[in-house]
C-alpha positions in Angstrom: 22.5 -33.2 50.8 22.5 -36.9 50.7 23.9 -37.1 54.2 21.5 -34.6 55.8 19.0 -37.3 56.9 16.2 -35.7 54.8 14.7 -37.5 51.9 15.6 -35.9 48.6 13.0 -34.2 46.5 13.0 -33.6 42.7 12.4 -30.1 41.5 11.1 -29.0 38.1 14.5 -28.9 36.4 15.4 -32.4 37.6 17.8 -31.3 40.3 17.3 -32.8 43.8 17.3 -30.9 47.0 16.8 -31.7 50.7 13.6 -31.2 52.5 13.5 -27.6 53.7 13.4 -26.9 57.5 10.8 -24.6 59.1 12.3 -21.7 60.9 11.9 -21.4 64.6 9.5 -18.5 64.2 7.3 -20.5 61.8 7.2 -23.4 64.3 6.2 -21.0 67.2 3.5 -19.4 65.0 2.1 -22.8 64.1 2.1 -24.0 67.7 0.5 -20.8 69.0 -2.4 -20.9 66.6 -5.4 -22.7 68.2 -6.5 -25.8 66.3 -10.1 -26.0 65.5 -11.8 -28.8 67.5 -12.7 -31.7 65.4 -15.9 -33.6 65.5 -14.3 -36.3 67.7 -13.2 -33.7 70.2 -16.7 -32.2 70.4 -18.2 -35.7 70.8 -15.7 -36.6 73.6 -16.5 -33.3 75.3 -20.2 -34.0 75.1 -19.8 -37.5 76.3 -17.6 -36.5 79.3 -20.0 -33.7 80.2 -23.0 -36.2 80.1 -21.1 -38.6 82.3 -20.2 -35.9 84.8 -23.7 -34.6 84.9 -25.0 -38.1 85.5 -22.5 -38.7 88.4 -23.4 -35.3 90.0 -27.1 -36.0 89.6 -26.8 -39.5 91.0 -24.7 -38.2 93.9 -27.1 -35.4 94.6 -30.1 -37.8 94.5 -28.4 -40.1 97.0 -27.4 -37.2 99.2 -31.0 -35.9 99.1 -32.4 -39.3 100.1 -29.9 -39.5 102.9 -30.8 -36.0 104.1 -34.5 -36.8 104.0 -34.0 -39.9 106.1 -31.9 -38.0 108.6 -34.5 -35.2 108.8 -37.4 -37.7 109.2 -35.5 -39.5 112.0 -34.9 -36.2 113.8 -38.5 -34.9 113.4 -39.7 -35.0 116.9 -43.2 -33.7 115.9 -43.9 -37.3 114.7 -44.3 -38.4 118.3 -48.0 -39.1 119.0 -49.0 -39.3 115.3 -50.6 -42.8 115.6 -47.6 -45.1 116.0 -45.8 -46.2 119.1 -42.5 -44.4 119.2 -39.0 -45.0 120.6 -37.0 -41.7 121.0 -33.4 -41.8 121.8 -32.0 -38.8 123.5 -28.6 -38.7 121.8 -25.4 -36.8 121.7 -23.5 -37.6 118.5 -20.1 -36.9 120.2 -20.9 -39.5 122.9 -19.5 -43.0 122.3 -22.0 -44.5 124.7 -24.9 -42.8 122.9 -23.6 -44.2 119.6 -23.3 -47.7 121.0 -26.9 -47.5 122.4 -28.1 -46.3 119.0 -26.4 -49.3 117.3 -28.0 -51.7 119.8 -31.4 -50.1 119.4 -31.3 -50.2 115.6 -30.4 -53.9 115.8 -33.3 -54.7 118.2 -35.7 -52.7 116.0 -34.8 -54.7 113.0 -36.9 -57.5 114.6 -40.0 -55.4 114.2 -41.7 -54.4 111.0 -40.9 -51.0 109.6 -44.4 -49.8 110.5 -44.6 -51.3 114.0 -42.4 -49.0 116.0 -41.2 -45.6 115.0 -37.6 -44.7 115.9 -36.6 -41.1 116.4 -33.5 -39.2 117.6 -33.6 -36.2 119.9 -30.1 -34.8 119.2 -29.2 -32.7 122.3 -26.7 -30.7 120.2 -29.7 -29.1 118.4 -32.2 -26.7 120.1 -35.1 -29.0 119.3 -33.4 -32.0 120.8 -32.2 -30.1 123.8 -35.7 -28.8 124.5 -37.2 -32.3 124.1 -34.8 -33.7 126.6 -35.4 -30.9 129.1 -39.2 -31.2 128.7 -38.9 -34.9 129.7 -36.2 -34.4 132.3 -33.7 -36.8 130.9 -30.1 -36.6 129.6 -28.3 -38.4 126.8 -28.0 -42.3 126.7 -31.8 -42.5 127.3 -34.6 -44.2 125.4 -38.1 -42.8 125.8 -41.0 -45.1 124.8 -44.2 -43.3 123.8 -47.6 -44.7 123.0 -49.4 -44.0 119.7 -51.0 -40.8 121.2 -47.7 -39.4 122.5 -48.0 -40.5 126.1 -44.7 -41.4 127.8 -44.9 -45.0 128.8 -41.3 -45.8 129.9 -37.8 -44.5 130.3 -34.8 -46.7 129.7 -31.5 -45.1 130.8 -28.0 -46.3 130.2 -26.4 -48.5 127.6 -28.4 -51.6 126.8 -27.6 -54.5 124.6 -29.9 -55.8 121.9 -30.8 -58.8 124.1 -31.7 -56.4 126.9 -33.8 -54.2 124.6 -35.8 -56.9 122.9 -38.1 -57.7 125.8 -38.6 -54.0 126.6 -39.5 -53.2 123.0 -41.6 -56.3 122.6 -43.6 -55.5 125.7 -44.0 -51.9 124.5 -45.2 -53.0 121.1 -47.5 -55.6 122.6 -49.0 -53.0 124.9 -49.9 -50.9 121.9 -51.4 -53.8 119.9 -54.0 -54.6 122.6 
């Protein structure tokens, strides 16, 4: 037994014998038996669950904020509620509309958040389509309303920030006086 690779054990009568091997059946039974989760396993599970819940909650909170901003920007009932408003008649699939939206947002950054209200009339929605039909315009159009909801000006076609600045400034100045 000395060459078997197992350490020798001393038995009660002084004889030595090799370490016994478990049978295949004993090994399978031991592997199949579920081990009781230890304290560390439970704490890891709780920690990972808390991290997952925080991530989901944070992601949900961010998505909710984004949805609220989107919904507010598309709420056309806000026209005429006491602030001069710029409404873009917009098709999200139209690259020219998207370019106009980008230029308009850049121009509006020059104004205070409370000075001019910016809304989107998405013509792919029933509300946006009805709004565009009511005012007789298609996409790639900006409609400038006074604080009571009266249409003051139509700006059609793609405009750059530099082209929009004097138009928006005049619109804002007309409301301030």
